[in-house]
N, C-alpha and C positions, 0 to 999 in steps of 0.2 A: 604610953607604955609604962607599966608599973615596975617597981624595984625588982620584983621576982624575975621578970623577963630580962631585965638588964643583967642580973646576976647569971641567968641562964645563958645569955649571949656571951658574957665574959668567959664562962665555963666552956662554951662551945669554941671560943678562940683558942683556949689552952688545949682542948682536946684535938683540935685541928693541927696545932703545932706538934703535939705529941705524935699524931699519926704521920705527919710529914717527916719528922726526924726519925721515927722508928722505921717507917717504910723505906726511906731513902738510905738511912744508915746501914740497916741490916741488908738491904738490897745491894749496897756497894760491897759488903763483905763477901757476897756471893758473886755479884756481877763483875767486879774488878778482876778477880782471878780468872773468871770465865772469859772476859774480853782479852786479857793478856794471852791466855791459852789459844784463843781463836786467832789472834794476830801472829803468834809464834808458830803455830802448827799449820798455817795456811801454806799453799803450794809455793808462795813467794816469801814465806817467813824464814826465820833463822833456824828453825828446826821442823821442817815439814813432816806432818803426820796425818795423811789423808783420812785415816779411820777416825782418829780423835776429832779432827776438824769437822768431819761429816756428822758425827754423833752430836756434837755441840750445836752445829748448824741446824740440825733437825729439831733439837730441843728448843732453841731460840725461836725459830720460825713457827713452830707449833703453838707455843704459849702466846707469842705475840699476835697470832692470828685470831685468838679468842677475845671477843669484846669483854672489857673489864666487868661489866654488869653481869654477864653470863658466867665469867670466871668466879665471881663472888658466890654465885649459887652453887656451881660445881664443887667448890672447895668447902662447902659447909661441913661435911663430915670430917674433913682433914682439920679444919679450924677448931671444931669441937674437940678433936683429939689432942690438939696442941694446947689450947687455952681453956678448954672446958665449956665454952659457949660459942655461939655463932653470931652474936650481936655485941655492939658496944665498941669503944675505942680500941681496946687491946685486941679484940677479935679481928677487927678490920686490918690490923697491921699484917696479919698472916697473908691474906690474898694480895695486899699491896706489895709485899716482898716477892711473892711468886710472880706477880705481874711485872714488877720493876727489874728484877734481877736479869732476865734475858734482854730487856731493853737496854739496861746499863752495859751488859756484855757487848752488845752491838755498837753502842756509841764509843765504848772504850776501844774496841777493835778498830773502829773507823779513825779514831784519834791517833792510835799507834801506827796505822798504815800511812798516815800523813807525814811521818818522820822521813826526812831525806835519806834514801838508801845509801848515799855517799857517806853520810856520817856513820852509819852502821858498818859499812865496809872499812872505813878508817879505823874504827874501834877494833874490828876483827884483825886488821893488819898489824895492830899494836899488841895483839895477843890477849885481848879481852875475852873473858869467858861468856857463855850465853847468859848467865845470870847477871854479869856486869853489864852486858849490852841491854838487857831488859830494864834493870833498875837504875843504871847510871847514864844510859844513853836514851833509850826509847821513852821511858816515863818522864825523864827530865825535859827532853826536847818537845814532848807532846803536852806538857803541863798546862799551857794556856788553853789548848783545845779541850783537854780533859775538864778543866774548870768551867769552861763555857758549856760543855755538854752536861756537866753536873748541874749547872744552873737550870738548863732546859728541862732536865729530868725532874728536878725538884718542883718546878712549876707544873709539870705534868702530874706529879703525885698529888699536888694540891687539888687539881681537877678531879682526880680519882677519889679523894676523900669526900668531896662534895657529892659525887655520884653514889658513894657508899651510903649516903643518908637515905636513899630509897629502899634499902634492905636492912635497916636496923643499925647502921653505923652511927657514930656520934659526931660531934663537931658542928660546924656551921651549916654543912649540907643537910644534916638531920633537922636542924632548926628551920631552915628554908623550906624543907618539904613538909614537916609536921605542922608548923605554925604559919608559914607563909602561903603554901599551896593548898593544903587540905582544909585550912580554916579561912582561906581567902583574906588573909591579912597582908595587904599590899605593903604596909610600912615595914613589917618584919622581913618580908621578902627583899625589899630594897636595901634594908640595913645589912642583911647577911650577904647580899650580892656585892655591896660596896666594900664590906670587910674582906671578902674573898679577893676582890680586885686589889685592895691595898696590900694584902699579904703577898699576892703575886708580884706586885710592883716592888715590894721590899726585897723579895727573893731575887728578882731580876737585877735590881740595882746593885745589891751587895755582891752578887755573883759576878757581874760584869766588871765591877770596880776591882775585885780581887784578881780577875783574869787580866785586866789592864796593868795592874801593878806587877804581876809576874811576867807579863809580856815585856815591860820596860826594863826588867832586870836581865833580859837576854843579852 
C-alpha cells in the first residue's frame, strides 16, 4: 500500500468522524426537544396533548420506516438545496440528521418514560413547574439512560456513514466500496473494516464509561 493510499485512509478517518459528530450533534438539537415533547405530551405525561403527540409519533414512525439507503436517494434534491451538492462529507450530514433525529426522539422519549412516576409526583407536590420537572427532575433522573442511548445512536450513525459510501459519501465507507469492493483490493477492504470496528469500540467504551460515572454519582 503506497503513501497516497495511507493519506487517503487517514483523510477517510477524519471525514467519518466529521460525519458522526455532525449527524449526531445536529440530530440531537432536533431529536432531544422532539423526545422531550413526546414524553411530556403522551397520555401519561405531565402535559397530555394527544394531537401534538400523534403528529410527532407519525413523523417519527414514517421516517424511521424508510431504509437509510433509500432515504439518501429520496433526499438528494433537499440535500442539494441545503449544501449545493448531493455527494461528499458535508452533503451526507443532511440525510444523517433527517434519519437520526426521529430515532433520537424515540430513545429520548423511552429514557424519560423510565423515570419513576413517584419522583415526578413528589416534585409536583412541592410546587415544581412543568419546566422544573422536565429539566430538574426528568432529564436528571434519566441522564444515565440518555447517555447509554446516545452511545448506541452514535454507533448506529457510524454504520450509516459506511453505508453512505455506496452513493457518493466520503469517509471510510467510500474507501471500502471504491477501492476495496470495486477494485477487488482485499487489503484495503480489511483495513477499512478494522478501522470502522475500532471507531465503534472507542465510541462504545467512552460512552459507557461516561454513563457509569454519572450512574455512580446518583
